[in-house]
DOTISE-483037 format. One record per residue: x, y, z of N, C-alpha, C in turn; residue number from 1. Coordinates in Angstrom, 3 decimals, m for minus. Last residue first. Layout:
N
ATOM	X	Y	Z	X	Y	Z	X	Y	Z	NUM
...
***
This chain:
110
ATOM	84.648	103.031	121.239	84.553	104.076	119.718	84.985	103.794	118.512	110
ATOM	83.690	100.863	122.044	82.815	102.295	122.070	83.283	103.051	121.122	109
ATOM	82.313	97.125	121.468	83.278	98.540	121.018	83.280	99.837	121.216	108
ATOM	81.938	94.842	121.401	81.602	96.073	122.404	82.545	96.988	122.521	107
ATOM	82.355	92.474	119.558	83.745	92.890	120.488	83.486	94.113	121.204	106
ATOM	79.641	92.719	118.604	80.064	92.102	118.857	81.489	91.959	119.534	105
ATOM	79.805	95.844	117.478	79.088	95.573	118.916	79.292	94.261	118.902	104
ATOM	82.247	96.362	115.883	82.070	96.626	116.875	81.356	96.240	117.744	103
ATOM	80.185	94.231	113.556	82.069	93.264	114.538	82.261	94.768	115.990	102
ATOM	78.633	95.658	112.812	78.334	94.428	113.200	79.506	93.852	114.165	101
ATOM	80.759	97.741	111.450	79.473	97.888	112.288	79.147	97.059	113.326	100
ATOM	81.625	96.081	109.484	82.374	97.089	110.137	81.688	97.200	111.428	99
ATOM	79.007	95.882	107.994	80.631	94.471	109.008	81.376	94.965	109.857	98
ATOM	78.341	98.006	106.852	77.716	97.763	107.819	78.929	96.304	108.364	97
ATOM	80.880	98.496	105.320	80.892	99.457	106.428	79.140	98.745	107.553	96
ATOM	80.650	96.651	103.493	81.689	96.790	104.561	81.831	97.483	105.042	95
ATOM	78.429	97.742	102.597	78.513	96.396	103.100	79.279	96.758	104.008	94
ATOM	79.092	100.384	101.177	77.935	100.280	102.403	78.200	98.516	102.975	93
ATOM	81.847	99.859	100.440	81.746	101.175	101.358	80.728	100.506	102.019	92
ATOM	81.596	97.699	98.730	83.278	98.120	99.179	82.852	99.445	99.643	91
ATOM	79.065	97.350	97.480	80.055	96.549	98.412	81.050	97.195	99.411	90
ATOM	79.066	99.268	96.144	78.333	99.229	97.372	78.661	98.178	98.220	89
ATOM	80.834	99.237	94.336	81.138	100.489	94.672	79.868	100.005	96.270	88
ATOM	79.918	97.134	93.097	81.392	97.040	94.037	81.375	98.332	94.371	87
ATOM	77.769	97.795	91.965	77.756	96.785	93.040	78.789	96.353	93.478	86
ATOM	78.552	99.769	90.090	77.941	100.036	90.842	77.644	99.140	92.295	85
ATOM	80.081	101.486	88.024	80.434	99.602	88.802	79.629	99.367	90.314	84
ATOM	79.874	103.284	86.822	80.089	102.787	86.415	80.113	101.191	86.446	83
ATOM	79.160	105.307	89.110	77.705	104.788	88.077	78.619	103.686	87.222	82
ATOM	80.838	104.725	91.418	79.056	104.634	91.868	78.763	104.439	91.035	81
ATOM	82.776	104.537	90.338	82.680	103.512	90.668	81.305	103.005	90.757	80
ATOM	83.736	107.553	90.865	83.447	106.934	88.976	82.719	105.559	88.669	79
ATOM	84.682	107.763	92.761	83.321	107.731	92.449	83.122	107.541	91.272	78
ATOM	86.776	106.308	94.798	86.997	106.381	92.889	85.393	106.878	92.663	77
ATOM	87.513	104.409	96.972	87.848	106.281	96.572	86.956	106.450	95.529	76
ATOM	85.611	102.220	98.544	86.397	102.276	97.167	86.063	104.040	97.028	75
ATOM	87.429	101.347	101.961	86.286	101.599	101.014	87.306	102.027	100.023	74
ATOM	88.102	101.495	105.528	88.316	100.754	104.420	87.564	101.574	103.126	73
ATOM	88.917	103.076	107.570	89.390	103.230	106.358	89.115	102.914	105.414	72
ATOM	87.728	103.369	110.832	87.387	102.567	109.811	87.689	103.801	108.825	71
ATOM	88.829	102.296	113.598	89.165	103.505	112.879	88.197	103.035	111.224	70
ATOM	87.724	101.706	116.899	87.918	101.456	115.730	87.669	102.247	114.276	69
ATOM	89.011	100.618	120.353	88.480	101.593	118.670	88.689	101.102	117.242	68
ATOM	89.246	98.507	121.551	89.103	99.512	121.580	88.640	101.002	121.180	67
ATOM	89.769	94.757	120.975	89.690	95.753	120.398	88.834	97.314	121.334	66
ATOM	91.399	91.246	121.777	90.452	92.742	122.147	90.746	94.058	121.346	65
ATOM	90.690	88.953	120.021	91.594	89.932	119.802	90.875	91.029	120.522	64
ATOM	89.182	86.482	119.711	90.701	86.248	120.553	90.883	87.838	121.323	63
ATOM	88.888	87.073	116.607	88.540	86.654	117.402	89.683	86.503	118.516	62
ATOM	89.141	88.672	114.158	89.428	89.367	115.494	88.907	88.261	116.857	61
ATOM	88.831	86.265	112.071	90.023	87.445	112.122	90.462	88.181	113.326	60
ATOM	86.295	85.846	112.127	87.320	84.523	112.503	88.896	85.484	113.116	59
ATOM	84.793	87.950	111.535	84.929	87.326	112.716	85.972	86.117	113.318	58
ATOM	86.161	88.080	108.972	86.192	88.951	109.601	86.193	88.665	111.590	57
ATOM	84.442	85.489	107.881	86.562	85.778	107.740	86.927	86.888	109.105	56
ATOM	82.166	86.180	108.268	82.827	85.177	109.198	83.721	85.581	109.081	55
ATOM	81.788	88.705	106.483	81.844	89.329	107.491	81.898	87.669	108.848	54
ATOM	83.200	89.621	104.264	83.318	88.424	104.434	82.807	88.349	106.096	53
ATOM	84.217	92.190	103.052	82.984	91.921	102.847	82.525	90.690	103.564	52
ATOM	86.470	92.385	104.098	85.970	92.862	105.093	84.612	92.164	104.610	51
ATOM	88.728	89.607	103.652	88.170	90.201	103.185	86.984	90.717	103.985	50
ATOM	92.130	89.741	105.226	91.144	89.209	105.021	90.062	90.584	104.060	49
ATOM	95.525	89.937	107.277	94.644	90.250	105.567	93.805	89.404	105.751	48
ATOM	96.901	91.619	109.122	95.920	90.580	109.278	95.302	90.971	107.127	47
ATOM	99.744	92.898	111.756	98.814	93.103	109.878	97.977	91.666	110.014	46
ATOM	99.880	94.349	114.233	99.651	92.855	114.134	98.271	93.395	112.534	45
ATOM	102.423	96.096	115.736	101.338	96.488	115.340	101.262	94.856	114.614	44
ATOM	103.993	96.618	117.378	103.079	96.804	118.552	101.948	96.618	117.107	43
ATOM	106.865	95.928	116.396	106.380	95.090	117.246	105.175	95.362	117.649	42
ATOM	106.618	97.145	112.696	106.314	97.267	114.312	105.853	96.295	115.725	41
ATOM	108.312	96.121	110.098	107.268	95.849	111.260	106.720	95.952	112.738	40
ATOM	108.387	97.487	106.912	108.552	97.334	108.757	107.651	96.597	109.579	39
ATOM	107.870	97.483	104.457	108.822	96.947	105.005	109.411	96.308	105.875	38
ATOM	104.374	96.313	102.856	105.414	97.112	103.863	106.713	96.867	104.123	37
ATOM	101.684	95.738	101.324	103.122	95.905	100.535	103.959	96.450	102.525	36
ATOM	99.460	93.710	101.734	100.042	94.519	102.635	101.692	94.620	101.946	35
ATOM	96.011	93.502	100.257	96.947	93.576	100.687	98.511	94.102	100.767	34
ATOM	93.906	94.318	102.524	93.652	93.657	101.366	95.076	93.065	100.342	33
ATOM	93.729	94.567	106.547	93.981	95.246	104.530	93.523	93.789	103.531	32
ATOM	93.918	95.530	109.026	93.437	95.220	108.606	93.858	95.417	106.692	31
ATOM	96.006	95.917	112.656	95.750	96.373	110.332	95.440	95.597	110.087	30
ATOM	95.693	96.568	115.349	95.437	95.075	114.524	94.967	96.207	112.586	29
ATOM	98.321	98.070	117.756	97.152	98.243	116.163	96.709	96.808	115.709	28
ATOM	98.668	99.346	120.906	98.611	98.156	120.053	97.842	98.140	118.632	27
ATOM	100.238	101.814	122.634	98.828	101.306	121.634	99.686	99.505	120.851	26
ATOM	102.052	102.850	123.739	101.570	101.386	124.493	100.680	101.614	123.668	25
ATOM	103.865	103.300	121.774	104.621	102.505	121.773	103.581	102.001	122.972	24
ATOM	103.169	104.982	118.857	102.848	105.506	119.901	102.974	103.788	120.877	23
ATOM	103.784	104.874	116.192	104.967	105.373	117.452	104.559	105.357	118.960	22
ATOM	101.369	103.898	115.628	102.410	102.810	115.563	103.417	103.094	116.674	21
ATOM	100.126	105.752	114.177	99.809	105.453	115.804	101.289	103.844	115.782	20
ATOM	101.607	105.863	111.917	101.715	107.206	112.860	101.084	106.531	114.656	19
ATOM	101.260	103.986	110.678	102.205	104.435	110.593	101.963	105.141	111.800	18
ATOM	98.269	103.587	110.550	99.377	102.631	111.126	100.594	102.978	111.620	17
ATOM	97.732	105.598	108.429	96.794	105.934	110.255	98.161	104.772	111.077	16
ATOM	98.835	105.159	106.433	99.411	105.960	107.509	99.053	106.345	108.393	15
ATOM	96.996	102.539	105.477	98.618	102.736	105.824	99.101	103.656	106.190	14
ATOM	94.816	104.352	105.465	94.495	103.447	106.570	96.203	103.376	106.666	13
ATOM	95.260	106.191	103.219	94.982	106.544	104.451	94.794	105.844	105.429	12
ATOM	95.792	103.773	101.644	96.954	105.555	101.609	96.533	105.827	102.782	11
ATOM	95.786	100.823	102.427	95.752	101.541	101.574	96.156	102.968	101.556	10
ATOM	96.039	98.598	104.258	96.624	98.793	103.351	96.749	99.717	102.267	9
ATOM	93.843	99.613	105.999	96.142	99.656	106.255	96.585	99.121	105.030	8
ATOM	90.900	98.649	105.901	91.518	99.612	104.956	93.643	99.828	105.509	7
ATOM	90.629	99.512	109.469	90.919	98.679	107.848	91.135	99.661	107.530	6
ATOM	92.592	99.277	113.046	92.469	100.412	112.021	92.118	99.263	110.313	5
ATOM	91.920	98.269	116.491	91.790	98.178	114.863	91.252	98.819	113.321	4
ATOM	94.073	99.233	119.188	93.180	100.080	117.795	93.216	99.539	116.640	3
ATOM	94.396	99.355	122.248	94.076	98.400	121.641	93.117	99.297	119.615	2
ATOM	95.711	100.500	125.367	94.629	100.932	124.040	94.866	99.798	122.768	1
***
């Protein structure tokens, strides 16, 4: 099984990558911005990508089969929804639209 995890450099996504990397029959593509990790499990491929850039996202996943997407990327701070609305909309809504679009391109069912 091939799992794509967005937000893999964040708290939740990072823990998802760590947990799923224990399943040796699972290959993980971990997407994030800035990776600060000390271990590189053999079944995990870390990819730095800006999820706001749909072309960059599609290019990064070229030739990679994806069975499941776990989307954990986003702006968690609710205060940004009022203080910096564009940032909040970009990082939560537009990024999600790009992830949904790539799921269609990759024909992901889950």
